[in-house]
N, C-alpha and C positions, 0 to 999 in steps of 0.2 A: 893767837888765833886768827886773826886777820890776815895776817902772812900766810897763812895757807889756803885762803880762800881767793885771793887776787893776785895775779906778779906783782911786783915794785912797780915796773911801768905802768899799770892799772891805775894805782895809787896818786903815783906822782904827775901824770899829764893825761886827765879826765877826757873822754873825747868828745862828750858833750856836758853844758852848765848843766845846772839844776833846773834851770827856768825853759831850755831847749827841749830835754827831756820831758818836763810835764807837758809842752805844747805837742809834742808827736805821741803822746799818750792820749791826750784828748782826743787829735783826728782819729786813732785806732778805735776809740770809745765812740765816736760819732760813726764811722763807715760801719760798724757792727751794728750801730744802733738802725742806722736806716736804709742800709744794704736790703735788707728783706723786702722793705716798703717799693723799694727799686725794681724789685724781679718782680714780686707779684701786682703790680703795675702795669706788667706786660700782657698780653694774650695769654691764656690758659695754654694753645696749641704750643705757642712760642716758649713756652717755660719747662716743658717735659718733653723729653723724647718718647717716642711709643713702645712699649715694650715688644719684643718679639713673641711670637706665637709660643704656647709652650707645646714640645713635644718632647718625646723621649727616641725617636728615632736618630741614630747618630751613621751620617754619609759616609761611609769607610772610601778609600780608593778602592775600585777591581782588582781582584788577585790577579796576579801574573798569571798569563797562559803557561808558564815554564814554574810555577812554584812547587808542581809535585815530584821535584826533584829533591827537595828536602823534605817532604812530609815524613810522618811519621808512619814505620810500615802498619797497613792497615789489616784489620780481624783477618782477609783475607789471607796474605800476605804470609802474617805470623803463623797462622796455620798452617800453610804450606812450608815453611822452614821447618817446622816443628816436626811434619811426617818427614819431610826428607830427613833431616836427623836421625829420625828413628829408623828410618828405611836404611841409612846408612850404620846404625849403632842400635840394632834390637835390643840390648840390655837397657839403653836410655830412660827413666821414668820420667814421667811430667812434672810430679810432686814429690813430696817424702811424709805423704800421709802413712800411719801405722805405726806397729815397731820398729824400731831404729835399725839399718841395716847399712852395711857396708855396699852400697849401692853406687850406680850413675845417676844424677837424677837433673833437671834444670831448676836453675834458684833464683830466687830473686824478682822484683819489679821489674827489672831489665833485663830477664833472662833470654830476649830478644828482641832485638833495636837494630834500628838504622843506624848502618855507618854512609856518615854524612860522606858525599863525595869529594876528592881534592879539590883543595880551590880552584887552582888555575882552569882545571878541565871544567868545573863550573861556571866560571866566570866567560870561555870560550861558548859553550852554550849557552848561557843567557845573553851574549853579546852576539850570538846568530852567525859566532865563527867557528862552531863545531858541532859535534854529535852529543846527544842526550847521553851524560853519563849514566853507566848500568848501576843498578842500585842491589846493594849488600847487607845482607844482614848479621850481627854480631850475637851469637850465641854463649851464653854464660852456663858451664856445666860443671858442676861440682863430683869430681870425681871418686867415690867413695872406694870405690874397687881396686885404684891405683896402688902403686906401693913407693911412695911412700901417699896418702891419698894428699890430693890438690885441688886446684880449682883451676879449669884451662877455659880460655877464650876461643870460638872458632870464627872464620870469616866464612859466610855462608852467599852463593848464588853465580851466578847474576839472577835477581828474580826478574824475572819478563812478564809482560802483559799488564806495567803501569804504564798509564800516562797521562794524556791532556783528561781522557776522559774519564781518570779517577782508577783507584790500584784497587778496587774488591774481586779481582779473578786475579788468579797467578801463576807463573807457571816456573819449575826447575828443572826445565828439561836438559840445559847444558851446564846445570848447577856442580859447583864441586866445594869440600867442606876441608877446608887447611885450618892449622892451628895458629893461635895468635900469640901465645907465650910458650916458654920453655917450659917443659914438666918442672912440676915444684915451684915456680916462681912466685906463686900466691900462695900461700898454703893451706891444708885444708880447713885450719882453725880460722882463717879471715874469711869463709864463703860469706858470699851476701846473703841478707836474713830473708827467710823466707818463712811467710806465717804458719805453711801446713806442715815446717818440719817439727815431729815428734820426737825428737830424739830427748824431751826434759821429762816425758809424760809418766814413765814407769816410776823414777825416782820421786817428781811431784807427787803424784795420787799416792805413794805409798808416805810421802811423808804426811800428808794430809790425813790420810786413815789414822797413823799414831796419835794424831793431835786432834782428834773430831770430836772428843769430849770439850776440850777447851775453845773450838771454833764454834760449835753449839752454843755453849752458853757466852760466848760473848757475842753474838751477831745472829743467833735463832738460826731455826732450821732451813736453813737457802742454800745448803752444801751439797746440790744434786749432783757433782761432779765426784761425789768421795765415794766408789764402788761397795756394794754390798754393806748398804748401811742404810737401813731404815729411819732410823733419827736422824738424821742428817737433815733430811728434806722435807717438806710436808707440801703438800698440793696448793698453788698460789702464790705460795710464797716466795717464786722469782728464779733466777738462775744464777750462776758464777760463770764469768769466762776469766780462764788464765790467759796470762802475754808474758813472753819472754822477752823482756829488750835488750839491747844491746848494751853491755856496761864500760864504763871508763875505764878499768880493772883490765879489760882484753889486750892480749898481748900476740907475736907472731905465735909463740907456743902455747897458750893455751884460750880456746875462748870461753870469755866469763859472759853471761845471761843473769841479769836481774828478773827473777820471777814475779809477776804482782797477780793479784783478784779484783775484779770487780765483778759487783751484783747487776744487775737490769730484773727487771720485772718480766717483759715481755719483750719476743723478736722486733717487733714495733719500737720497742724504745731501745733498742740496743744503743744508741749513741747516747745515751743519759747513762751511762757504766760508768764515764769517765767523772761523773761526781759522787760516785759510790763506791771509792777503793776499801777495801779489806783488809782488815789491823796486822793480815801477816803478809810478809814477803822474805824472799832468801835469793842467796848465788848459786849459780848452777854452772858446773866447770867441766869441760871437754876439748882435754889436751892433747886427744888424738880420735880416732875413727872406733876404736875398740871401745864398745859400751861397759866396758867392765871398768875403765878408767872414771867413768863419767861419777861425778859425785856433787851433792848440797852442801852447801855452808851459809855462815854467816844468814842465819836466819832471827828474824826480829817480829816479836808478837807484842801486840799492843804499846810499841814502842820502846819496848826494855829489848835489848841484847844489844849487840848481836851475839847468837849463840853457835856453838860448831854443830850441831845437827837437832833434827825433833827431838831426838832424847832430851837432849840436853835443855830444851824450853819446857819440856813436859817436868822432866826434874825440879828446876827453878820456880815453879808454877808447884809444885807437891813442897817446894822448901817455905814458900811464904805463904801456903796455906795452915803447915804447920806451926807456923813466928806469930799467925792472927790467931792461931786457936788457941 
């Protein structure tokens, strides 16, 4: 055991004798004992440096007068770009609210965003050796009407009117719109996530309606989103929010979402819904833009499942009730 703690050289040739080691230990102890007395015999103002005054203000370097070439698109610029796209493509919609349709629509939180200028052009401008680079926008468009449906990105610009005074006004008088991808390069199934995409609504509400008795029995009358069901919701019992999340089982040929439900008491407490997940979720498949091919599967209710359908959930609960009786 001793050999595992110290190498042989340490045991064979001690650096200090026991007496020397004891003497050094005594000196260290004395230093620790008398040091406070030495320090505190000094004048008080010499013992401590005064603390800097507290402040919450942080001095930041002044923004460069040229920073605007990298600024995100302003609300004014974004609106001008959207208006320009709709002018050139009148059929484009700005969201996907309502029943699912084979239409072209702007999608995702980055549906309209700045294309940063090329590095060499930006450097010349920042060094005072060239003109300001023009501003362009990337517009992401889900083309549900294409054959086959896909996702296209367009370069739109130049956007005029932006400068050191700000970017709240914009003009696209000389702008063009050019595709940045080959048709079909990004399939419809891989389109950006969009909160207003209501593709799942009809199937999801149908499934909840089929399971309404089980849901109310499990959670109480909080299901205000189930249509034509007076017993599903009582005044003052809060509300349900449905959210489809991207699922790891998605592929380039089948867009899979996992649909979850959350309860919240009132609109001013909407963020609290994350604390109140409901005991049901399922997956939603969109293999194409044809709504007839959409389907729900992998139902999980009260941690039981997965079941192939809402009907399978109901049948399982009936069997459980029969056995328990």
